[in-house]
MMTF fields as JSON, N, C-alpha, C and O atoms, coordinates in Angstrom:
{
  "mmtfVersion": "1.0.0",
  "mmtfProducer": "UNKNOWN",
  "numBonds": 419,
  "numAtoms": 420,
  "numGroups": 105,
  "numChains": 1,
  "numModels": 1,
  "chainsPerModel": [1],
  "groupsPerChain": [105],
  "chainIdList": ["A"],
  "bondAtomList": [4, 2, 8, 6, 12, 10, 16, 14, 20, 18, 24, 22, 28, 26, 32, 30, 36, 34, 40, 38, 44, 42, 48, 46, 52, 50, 56, 54, 60, 58, 64, 62, 68, 66, 72, 70, 76, 74, 80, 78, 84, 82, 88, 86, 92, 90, 96, 94, 100, 98, 104, 102, 108, 106, 112, 110, 116, 114, 120, 118, 124, 122, 128, 126, 132, 130, 136, 134, 140, 138, 144, 142, 148, 146, 152, 150, 156, 154, 160, 158, 164, 162, 168, 166, 172, 170, 176, 174, 180, 178, 184, 182, 188, 186, 192, 190, 196, 194, 200, 198, 204, 202, 208, 206, 212, 210, 216, 214, 220, 218, 224, 222, 228, 226, 232, 230, 236, 234, 240, 238, 244, 242, 248, 246, 252, 250, 256, 254, 260, 258, 264, 262, 268, 266, 272, 270, 276, 274, 280, 278, 284, 282, 288, 286, 292, 290, 296, 294, 300, 298, 304, 302, 308, 306, 312, 310, 316, 314, 320, 318, 324, 322, 328, 326, 332, 330, 336, 334, 340, 338, 344, 342, 348, 346, 352, 350, 356, 354, 360, 358, 364, 362, 368, 366, 372, 370, 376, 374, 380, 378, 384, 382, 388, 386, 392, 390, 396, 394, 400, 398, 404, 402, 408, 406, 412, 410, 416, 414],
  "bondOrderList": [1, 1, 1, 1, 1, 1, 1, 1, 1, 1, 1, 1, 1, 1, 1, 1, 1, 1, 1, 1, 1, 1, 1, 1, 1, 1, 1, 1, 1, 1, 1, 1, 1, 1, 1, 1, 1, 1, 1, 1, 1, 1, 1, 1, 1, 1, 1, 1, 1, 1, 1, 1, 1, 1, 1, 1, 1, 1, 1, 1, 1, 1, 1, 1, 1, 1, 1, 1, 1, 1, 1, 1, 1, 1, 1, 1, 1, 1, 1, 1, 1, 1, 1, 1, 1, 1, 1, 1, 1, 1, 1, 1, 1, 1, 1, 1, 1, 1, 1, 1, 1, 1, 1, 1],
  "groupList": [{"groupName": "MET", "atomNameList": ["N", "CA", "C", "O"], "elementList": ["N", "C", "C", "O"], "formalChargeList": [0, 0, 0, 0], "bondAtomList": [1, 0, 2, 1, 3, 2], "bondOrderList": [1, 1, 2], "singleLetterCode": "M", "chemCompType": "L-PEPTIDE LINKING"}, {"groupName": "LYS", "atomNameList": ["N", "CA", "C", "O"], "elementList": ["N", "C", "C", "O"], "formalChargeList": [0, 0, 0, 0], "bondAtomList": [1, 0, 2, 1, 3, 2], "bondOrderList": [1, 1, 2], "singleLetterCode": "K", "chemCompType": "L-PEPTIDE LINKING"}, {"groupName": "ILE", "atomNameList": ["N", "CA", "C", "O"], "elementList": ["N", "C", "C", "O"], "formalChargeList": [0, 0, 0, 0], "bondAtomList": [1, 0, 2, 1, 3, 2], "bondOrderList": [1, 1, 2], "singleLetterCode": "I", "chemCompType": "L-PEPTIDE LINKING"}, {"groupName": "LEU", "atomNameList": ["N", "CA", "C", "O"], "elementList": ["N", "C", "C", "O"], "formalChargeList": [0, 0, 0, 0], "bondAtomList": [1, 0, 2, 1, 3, 2], "bondOrderList": [1, 1, 2], "singleLetterCode": "L", "chemCompType": "L-PEPTIDE LINKING"}, {"groupName": "VAL", "atomNameList": ["N", "CA", "C", "O"], "elementList": ["N", "C", "C", "O"], "formalChargeList": [0, 0, 0, 0], "bondAtomList": [1, 0, 2, 1, 3, 2], "bondOrderList": [1, 1, 2], "singleLetterCode": "V", "chemCompType": "L-PEPTIDE LINKING"}, {"groupName": "ALA", "atomNameList": ["N", "CA", "C", "O"], "elementList": ["N", "C", "C", "O"], "formalChargeList": [0, 0, 0, 0], "bondAtomList": [1, 0, 2, 1, 3, 2], "bondOrderList": [1, 1, 2], "singleLetterCode": "A", "chemCompType": "L-PEPTIDE LINKING"}, {"groupName": "TRP", "atomNameList": ["N", "CA", "C", "O"], "elementList": ["N", "C", "C", "O"], "formalChargeList": [0, 0, 0, 0], "bondAtomList": [1, 0, 2, 1, 3, 2], "bondOrderList": [1, 1, 2], "singleLetterCode": "W", "chemCompType": "L-PEPTIDE LINKING"}, {"groupName": "PRO", "atomNameList": ["N", "CA", "C", "O"], "elementList": ["N", "C", "C", "O"], "formalChargeList": [0, 0, 0, 0], "bondAtomList": [1, 0, 2, 1, 3, 2], "bondOrderList": [1, 1, 2], "singleLetterCode": "P", "chemCompType": "L-PEPTIDE LINKING"}, {"groupName": "GLN", "atomNameList": ["N", "CA", "C", "O"], "elementList": ["N", "C", "C", "O"], "formalChargeList": [0, 0, 0, 0], "bondAtomList": [1, 0, 2, 1, 3, 2], "bondOrderList": [1, 1, 2], "singleLetterCode": "Q", "chemCompType": "L-PEPTIDE LINKING"}, {"groupName": "GLU", "atomNameList": ["N", "CA", "C", "O"], "elementList": ["N", "C", "C", "O"], "formalChargeList": [0, 0, 0, 0], "bondAtomList": [1, 0, 2, 1, 3, 2], "bondOrderList": [1, 1, 2], "singleLetterCode": "E", "chemCompType": "L-PEPTIDE LINKING"}, {"groupName": "ASN", "atomNameList": ["N", "CA", "C", "O"], "elementList": ["N", "C", "C", "O"], "formalChargeList": [0, 0, 0, 0], "bondAtomList": [1, 0, 2, 1, 3, 2], "bondOrderList": [1, 1, 2], "singleLetterCode": "N", "chemCompType": "L-PEPTIDE LINKING"}, {"groupName": "SER", "atomNameList": ["N", "CA", "C", "O"], "elementList": ["N", "C", "C", "O"], "formalChargeList": [0, 0, 0, 0], "bondAtomList": [1, 0, 2, 1, 3, 2], "bondOrderList": [1, 1, 2], "singleLetterCode": "S", "chemCompType": "L-PEPTIDE LINKING"}, {"groupName": "ARG", "atomNameList": ["N", "CA", "C", "O"], "elementList": ["N", "C", "C", "O"], "formalChargeList": [0, 0, 0, 0], "bondAtomList": [1, 0, 2, 1, 3, 2], "bondOrderList": [1, 1, 2], "singleLetterCode": "R", "chemCompType": "L-PEPTIDE LINKING"}, {"groupName": "HIS", "atomNameList": ["N", "CA", "C", "O"], "elementList": ["N", "C", "C", "O"], "formalChargeList": [0, 0, 0, 0], "bondAtomList": [1, 0, 2, 1, 3, 2], "bondOrderList": [1, 1, 2], "singleLetterCode": "H", "chemCompType": "L-PEPTIDE LINKING"}, {"groupName": "THR", "atomNameList": ["N", "CA", "C", "O"], "elementList": ["N", "C", "C", "O"], "formalChargeList": [0, 0, 0, 0], "bondAtomList": [1, 0, 2, 1, 3, 2], "bondOrderList": [1, 1, 2], "singleLetterCode": "T", "chemCompType": "L-PEPTIDE LINKING"}, {"groupName": "CYS", "atomNameList": ["N", "CA", "C", "O"], "elementList": ["N", "C", "C", "O"], "formalChargeList": [0, 0, 0, 0], "bondAtomList": [1, 0, 2, 1, 3, 2], "bondOrderList": [1, 1, 2], "singleLetterCode": "C", "chemCompType": "L-PEPTIDE LINKING"}, {"groupName": "GLY", "atomNameList": ["N", "CA", "C", "O"], "elementList": ["N", "C", "C", "O"], "formalChargeList": [0, 0, 0, 0], "bondAtomList": [1, 0, 2, 1, 3, 2], "bondOrderList": [1, 1, 2], "singleLetterCode": "G", "chemCompType": "PEPTIDE LINKING"}, {"groupName": "ASP", "atomNameList": ["N", "CA", "C", "O"], "elementList": ["N", "C", "C", "O"], "formalChargeList": [0, 0, 0, 0], "bondAtomList": [1, 0, 2, 1, 3, 2], "bondOrderList": [1, 1, 2], "singleLetterCode": "D", "chemCompType": "L-PEPTIDE LINKING"}, {"groupName": "TYR", "atomNameList": ["N", "CA", "C", "O"], "elementList": ["N", "C", "C", "O"], "formalChargeList": [0, 0, 0, 0], "bondAtomList": [1, 0, 2, 1, 3, 2], "bondOrderList": [1, 1, 2], "singleLetterCode": "Y", "chemCompType": "L-PEPTIDE LINKING"}],
  "groupTypeList": [0, 1, 2, 3, 4, 3, 2, 5, 6, 3, 5, 3, 7, 5, 4, 5, 2, 5, 8, 9, 10, 7, 5, 5, 11, 7, 5, 5, 12, 13, 14, 3, 15, 5, 5, 5, 10, 5, 3, 3, 3, 14, 1, 0, 9, 9, 16, 0, 3, 12, 17, 4, 2, 11, 18, 9, 5, 10, 12, 13, 5, 17, 5, 5, 12, 14, 3, 16, 5, 14, 10, 5, 17, 3, 12, 8, 4, 2, 9, 0, 0, 16, 3, 11, 18, 10, 10, 16, 17, 2, 14, 6, 17, 9, 2, 11, 17, 3, 16, 9, 16, 15, 14, 1, 3],
  "groupIdList": [1, 2, 3, 4, 5, 6, 7, 8, 9, 10, 11, 12, 13, 14, 15, 16, 17, 18, 19, 20, 21, 22, 23, 24, 25, 26, 27, 28, 29, 30, 31, 32, 33, 34, 35, 36, 37, 38, 39, 40, 41, 42, 43, 44, 45, 46, 47, 48, 49, 50, 51, 52, 53, 54, 55, 56, 57, 58, 59, 60, 61, 62, 63, 64, 65, 66, 67, 68, 69, 70, 71, 72, 73, 74, 75, 76, 77, 78, 79, 80, 81, 82, 83, 84, 85, 86, 87, 88, 89, 90, 91, 92, 93, 94, 95, 96, 97, 98, 99, 100, 101, 102, 103, 104, 105],
  "secStructList": [7, 2, 2, 2, 2, 2, 2, 2, 2, 2, 6, 4, 4, 4, 4, 4, 6, 7, 1, 1, 7, 6, 6, 6, 7, 2, 2, 2, 2, 2, 2, 2, 2, 2, 2, 2, 2, 2, 2, 2, 6, 6, 1, 7, 7, 1, 1, 6, 6, 2, 2, 2, 2, 2, 2, 2, 2, 2, 2, 2, 2, 2, 2, 2, 2, 2, 2, 6, 7, 7, 2, 2, 2, 2, 2, 2, 2, 2, 2, 2, 2, 2, 2, 2, 2, 2, 2, 6, 1, 1, 7, 2, 2, 2, 2, 2, 2, 2, 2, 2, 6, 6, 6, 6, 7],
  "xCoordList": [-13.36, -13.868, -13.193, -12.035, -14.153, -13.404, -11.961, -11.479, -11.403, -10.204, -9.267, -8.119, -9.994, -9.296, -9.503, -8.741, -10.798, -11.385, -10.486, -10.004, -10.07, -9.342, -7.894, -7.308, -7.409, -6.337, -6.055, -5.382, -6.943, -6.762, -7.145, -6.597, -8.072, -8.514, -6.816, -6.243, -6.57, -5.141, -3.944, -2.914, -4.141, -3.12, -3.252, -2.358, -4.04, -4.108, -2.898, -2.131, -2.781, -1.592, -0.276, 0.553, -0.056, 1.559, 1.041, 2.093, 0.22, 0.429, 1.457, 1.88, 2.192, 3.188, 4.662, 5.798, 4.004, 5.078, 5.726, 6.9, 4.273, 4.391, 3.593, 2.584, 3.794, 2.546, 1.874, 0.767, 1.88, 1.39, 0.284, 0.213, -0.638, -1.49, -1.009, -0.553, -1.248, -0.454, -0.969, -0.387, -2.329, -2.343, -1.365, -1.057, -0.873, 0.068, 1.741, 2.672, 1.688, 2.714, 3.731, 3.447, 4.614, 5.572, 5.498, 5.141, 5.937, 5.845, 4.822, 4.968, 3.324, 2.205, 1.986, 1.537, 2.253, 2.141, 2.707, 2.162, 4.377, 4.649, 4.027, 3.584, 3.998, 2.925, 2.023, 1.797, 1.269, 0.244, 0.626, 0.199, 1.432, 1.673, 2.313, 1.712, 3.303, 3.648, 2.656, 2.798, 1.513, 0.829, -0.258, -0.662, -0.388, -1.415, -0.648, -1.279, 0.841, 1.381, 1.637, 1.499, 1.974, 1.945, 0.586, 0.536, -0.623, -1.954, -2.03, -2.369, -1.683, -1.463, -0.721, -1.079, 0.377, 1.274, 0.618, 1.182, -0.419, -1.114, -1.954, -2.246, -2.279, -3.106, -2.331, -2.832, -1.09, -0.283, 0.708, 1.363, 0.681, 1.48, 2.895, 3.311, 3.55, 5.366, 5.282, 4.362, 6.206, 6.405, 7.087, 7.311, 7.333, 7.917, 7.469, 8.167, 5.707, 5.079, 5.08, 5.076, 5.086, 4.947, 6.511, 6.9, 7.101, 8.771, 9.016, 10.08, 8.099, 8.014, 7.265, 7.691, 6.025, 5.288, 6.027, 5.931, 6.917, 7.627, 8.47, 8.544, 9.186, 10.119, 9.705, 10.272, 8.397, 7.565, 7.229, 7.35, 6.799, 6.445, 7.525, 7.502, 8.593, 9.755, 10.786, 11.498, 10.542, 11.18, 10.627, 11.284, 8.789, 8.032, 8.094, 8.119, 8.122, 8.442, 10.049, 10.19, 10.875, 11.933, 12.155, 12.878, 11.628, 11.147, 10.459, 10.968, 9.105, 8.284, 9.43, 9.681, 10.132, 11.233, 12.004, 12.133, 12.798, 13.59, 13.07, 13.788, 11.763, 11.182, 10.326, 9.815, 10.344, 10.111, 9.04, 8.383, 8.891, 7.588, 8.499, 9.694, 7.392, 8.08, 7.524, 6.532, 7.935, 7.335, 5.935, 5.129, 5.238, 4.555, 3.63, 2.509, 3.624, 2.633, 2.506, 1.498, 3.537, 3.53, 2.393, 1.407, 2.946, 1.572, -0.082, -1.145, 0.422, -0.881, -1.714, -2.944, -1.23, -2.049, -1.989, -2.79, -1.319, -1.657, -2.917, -3.811, -3.124, -4.28, -5.434, -6.479, -5.475, -6.516, -7.177, -8.388, -6.181, -6.535, -6.874, -7.716, -6.544, -7.007, -8.536, -9.467, -8.533, -10.258, -11.134, -12.326, -10.396, -11.426, -11.678, -12.59, -10.852, -11.292, -12.322, -13.331, -12.102, -13.141, -14.144, -15.174, -14.344, -15.372, -16.479, -17.662, -16.102, -16.368, -16.094, -16.556, -15.362, -15.61, -14.146, -13.853, -13.754, -12.473, -12.926, -13.589, -12.654, -12.041, -10.989, -10.033, -10.991, -9.49, -9.159, -8.028, -10.119, -9.716, -9.048, -7.832, -9.314, -8.998, -7.534, -6.69, -7.351, -5.725, -5.008, -3.872, -5.547, -4.49, -4.374, -3.318, -5.584, -4.936, -4.113, -3.081, -4.195, -3.109, -2.0, -1.093, -1.738, -0.456, 0.264, 1.275, -0.33, -0.336, 0.09, 1.104, -0.559, -0.126, 0.959, 1.261, 1.566, 2.706, 3.939, 4.979, 3.958, 5.097, 5.863, 7.069, 5.205, 5.806, 5.944, 6.069, 5.958, 6.476, 8.268, 8.828],
  "yCoordList": [8.652, 7.256, 6.163, 5.755, 5.914, 4.548, 4.08, 2.972, 5.284, 4.551, 4.434, 4.011, 4.86, 4.739, 3.369, 2.794, 2.901, 1.315, 0.552, -0.36, 0.834, 0.175, -0.183, -1.234, 1.104, 0.823, -0.338, -1.369, 0.373, -0.881, -2.251, -3.248, -2.275, -3.669, -4.613, -5.65, -3.698, -3.97, -4.214, -4.796, -3.782, -3.538, -5.219, -5.691, -5.679, -6.752, -7.797, -8.201, -8.155, -8.886, -8.542, -9.415, -7.071, -6.655, -7.144, -7.193, -7.391, -7.998, -8.597, -8.381, -9.663, -10.015, -9.448, -9.92, -8.027, -7.387, -6.472, -6.174, -6.033, -5.325, -5.878, -6.414, -5.9, -6.2, -5.101, -5.298, -4.036, -2.572, -2.671, -3.683, -1.681, -1.484, -1.327, -0.316, -2.532, -2.565, -1.706, -1.67, -0.64, 0.604, 1.666, 2.525, 1.641, 2.564, 1.962, 2.557, 0.906, 0.732, 1.101, 1.066, 1.359, 2.25, 1.031, 1.12, 0.027, -0.713, -1.216, -1.653, -1.123, -1.446, -0.277, -0.433, 0.828, 2.2, 2.194, 2.412, 1.774, 1.426, 0.338, 0.574, -0.672, -1.922, -1.665, -2.163, -0.354, 0.175, 0.8, 0.36, 1.876, 2.575, 1.665, 1.75, 0.994, 0.014, -0.591, -0.587, -1.18, -1.681, -0.646, -0.776, 0.065, 1.5, 1.936, 2.282, 1.895, 2.101, 1.155, 1.334, 0.314, -1.103, -1.316, -2.238, -0.676, -0.941, 0.02, -0.345, 1.128, 2.481, 2.252, 2.68, 1.448, 1.203, -0.069, -0.492, -0.486, -1.36, -0.759, -1.53, 0.282, 1.245, 2.239, 3.281, 2.063, 3.602, 3.113, 2.071, 4.305, 4.25, 4.326, 5.038, 4.096, 4.524, 5.803, 6.505, 6.131, 7.517, 7.844, 7.02, 9.287, 9.813, 9.904, 9.972, 9.986, 9.63, 8.297, 8.058, 7.145, 5.64, 5.238, 4.446, 6.32, 6.051, 7.058, 7.068, 7.653, 7.97, 6.994, 6.593, 6.841, 5.689, 4.486, 3.792, 4.254, 2.509, 2.837, 2.091, 3.911, 4.645, 4.339, 3.521, 5.254, 5.198, 3.723, 3.405, 3.072, 1.601, 0.726, 0.017, 1.023, 0.099, 0.78, 0.167, 1.818, 2.964, 2.327, 1.813, 2.465, 1.83, 0.39, -0.104, -0.398, -2.037, -2.291, -3.014, -1.81, -1.596, -1.064, -1.691, 0.088, 0.181, -0.664, -0.973, -1.184, -2.176, -3.194, -3.492, -3.733, -4.877, -4.669, -5.668, -3.631, -2.89, -3.065, -3.493, -2.757, -2.748, -3.98, -3.86, -5.054, -6.406, -7.121, -8.034, -6.47, -7.055, -8.028, -7.934, -9.077, -9.799, -9.753, -9.03, -10.379, -10.212, -10.928, -10.408, -11.853, -12.31, -11.188, -11.697, -10.56, -9.656, -8.144, -7.561, -8.056, -6.994, -7.56, -6.94, -9.245, -9.728, -9.565, -9.15, -10.189, -10.33, -8.677, -8.627, -7.96, -6.611, -5.875, -4.99, -6.194, -5.872, -6.166, -5.325, -7.94, -8.422, -8.34, -8.652, -7.936, -7.17, -5.999, -5.798, -5.128, -4.15, -4.166, -3.297, -4.83, -4.979, -5.464, -4.952, -6.684, -6.857, -6.274, -6.416, -5.189, -4.308, -2.953, -2.185, -2.737, -2.171, -3.279, -2.796, -3.924, -4.975, -4.998, -5.021, -5.003, -5.153, -4.15, -4.484, -3.005, -1.793, -0.771, 0.342, -1.465, -1.073, 0.349, 1.205, 0.116, 1.233, 2.203, 1.543, 3.113, 3.631, 3.923, 4.152, 3.969, 4.212, 5.528, 5.685, 6.673, 8.025, 7.285, 7.284, 6.8, 6.533, 5.991, 6.348, 5.165, 4.31, 5.609, 5.786, 6.465, 7.605, 8.074, 7.955, 8.744, 9.718, 8.755, 9.297, 7.714, 7.068, 7.028, 7.519, 6.582, 6.452, 7.951, 8.051, 9.074, 10.565, 10.872, 11.558, 10.45, 11.235, 10.3, 10.478, 9.157, 8.248, 9.111, 8.966, 9.9, 10.675, 11.446, 11.657, 11.844, 12.249, 11.662, 12.214, 10.279, 9.461, 9.286, 8.567],
  "zCoordList": [5.409, 6.658, 5.516, 5.44, 4.827, 4.033, 4.089, 4.322, 3.799, 3.797, 4.994, 5.128, 5.655, 7.265, 7.889, 8.666, 7.358, 7.388, 6.898, 7.57, 5.491, 4.947, 5.097, 4.837, 5.643, 6.485, 7.5, 7.516, 8.384, 9.274, 8.889, 9.358, 8.049, 7.601, 6.8, 7.133, 5.803, 5.239, 6.257, 5.918, 7.37, 8.284, 8.989, 9.691, 8.774, 9.701, 9.283, 10.156, 8.105, 7.837, 8.47, 8.726, 8.762, 9.271, 11.018, 11.656, 11.664, 12.879, 13.293, 14.428, 12.26, 12.697, 12.565, 12.61, 12.353, 11.802, 12.819, 13.04, 13.506, 14.991, 15.845, 15.386, 17.129, 17.888, 18.157, 17.655, 18.662, 18.605, 17.645, 16.948, 17.523, 16.708, 15.002, 14.467, 14.435, 13.076, 12.229, 11.144, 12.428, 11.563, 11.921, 11.095, 13.105, 12.94, 13.281, 13.822, 12.866, 12.347, 11.199, 10.002, 11.579, 10.339, 9.076, 7.901, 9.781, 8.386, 7.601, 6.459, 8.496, 7.706, 6.86, 5.724, 7.294, 6.377, 4.941, 3.859, 5.381, 4.16, 3.33, 2.207, 3.798, 3.186, 2.273, 1.17, 3.209, 2.241, 1.241, 0.173, 1.187, 0.495, -0.922, -1.993, -0.821, -1.572, -2.47, -3.693, -1.781, -2.244, -3.315, -4.47, -2.582, -3.317, -4.658, -5.657, -4.614, -5.596, -6.881, -8.092, -6.265, -7.232, -7.752, -8.565, -7.495, -7.835, -9.218, -10.344, -8.858, -9.459, -11.046, -12.143, -10.682, -11.751, -12.698, -13.707, -12.281, -13.242, -14.44, -15.353, -14.492, -15.349, -15.761, -16.182, -15.7, -16.087, -17.229, -17.207, -18.473, -19.475, -19.714, -18.801, -20.203, -19.965, -19.856, -20.276, -19.309, -19.273, -17.723, -16.836, -17.704, -16.361, -15.563, -14.551, -15.399, -14.247, -13.834, -12.626, -14.875, -14.336, -13.541, -12.683, -14.42, -13.259, -11.747, -11.127, -11.458, -10.507, -9.247, -8.163, -9.917, -9.219, -8.958, -7.946, -10.145, -9.726, -8.732, -7.755, -8.803, -7.831, -6.427, -5.702, -6.023, -5.16, -4.323, -3.14, -5.409, -4.951, -4.32, -3.314, -5.322, -4.824, -3.288, -2.493, -3.355, -2.014, -0.796, 0.108, -0.919, 0.172, 0.489, 1.616, -0.975, -0.476, 0.186, 1.172, -0.283, 0.625, 1.836, 2.609, 2.206, 3.725, 4.579, 5.656, 4.166, 4.688, 4.998, 6.166, 3.934, 4.384, 5.201, 5.908, 5.588, 6.494, 7.739, 8.642, 7.945, 8.764, 9.635, 10.748, 8.853, 9.114, 8.488, 8.988, 7.004, 6.439, 5.37, 5.089, 4.841, 4.144, 2.823, 2.721, 1.717, 0.176, 0.574, -0.197, 1.384, 0.808, 2.201, 2.215, 2.765, 3.708, 2.056, 1.657, 1.704, 0.702, -0.462, -0.861, -0.975, -2.254, -1.642, -2.104, -0.237, 0.215, 0.52, 0.526, 0.654, 0.93, -0.691, -0.994, -1.304, -2.821, -3.049, -3.142, -3.198, -3.448, -2.706, -3.275, -1.386, -0.859, -1.075, -0.987, -1.405, -1.896, -3.25, -3.479, -4.277, -5.436, -5.488, -6.109, -4.596, -4.227, -3.833, -4.108, -2.799, -2.493, -3.299, -2.994, -4.284, -5.194, -6.542, -7.054, -6.709, -7.677, -6.921, -7.595, -5.749, -4.965, -4.892, -4.957, -4.766, -5.009, -3.482, -3.231, -2.818, -1.3, -1.311, -0.476, -2.211, -2.186, -4.027, -4.827, -4.281, -5.338, -5.702, -4.962, -7.039, -7.867, -7.364, -6.904, -7.383, -6.261, -5.184, -5.377, -4.364, -3.104, -3.084, -2.263, -3.998, -4.276, -4.641, -4.201, -5.359, -5.93, -4.704, -4.083, -4.132, -2.863, -2.11, -1.715, -1.827, -0.813, -1.318, -0.646, -2.343, -3.002, -2.788, -2.091, -3.431, -3.335, -2.217, -2.095, -1.256, 0.259, 1.036, 2.216, 0.108, 0.824, 0.307, 0.95, -0.658, -1.094, 0.021, -0.104, 1.053, 2.447, 3.403, 4.497, 3.214, 4.171, 4.149, 4.977]
}
C-alpha cells in the first residue's frame, strides 16, 4: 500500500509529461523505474548484478525521455525517492521490489 502512495506522490512531477493521471502515465512509470534502479546503484558493488541494474536504469530513463520526460523530471523523482527513503517513508526493500518489478516493463 505504501508503495502505491509513493508512486502516486512521486509521479506528480510527471504531470507535465502527461495530462492524464500521472500515476498511470507510461512516462511516469518509466521515470519511477529509472529512479528506483538509480538508487539501487548507489549501494551496489562492481559486478554483473550492478551492470544489469545500471542497464535497467538507463533503459527506463531513455524510455521516459522518449515519452516526454526531461532530465529535470528524472532528477527530481530520484531526489524525492531518496528523501522518502531517508525520512523512513519507504524501505530499501520497497525500492528494491519496485526496481525488480520494472524488468517486466
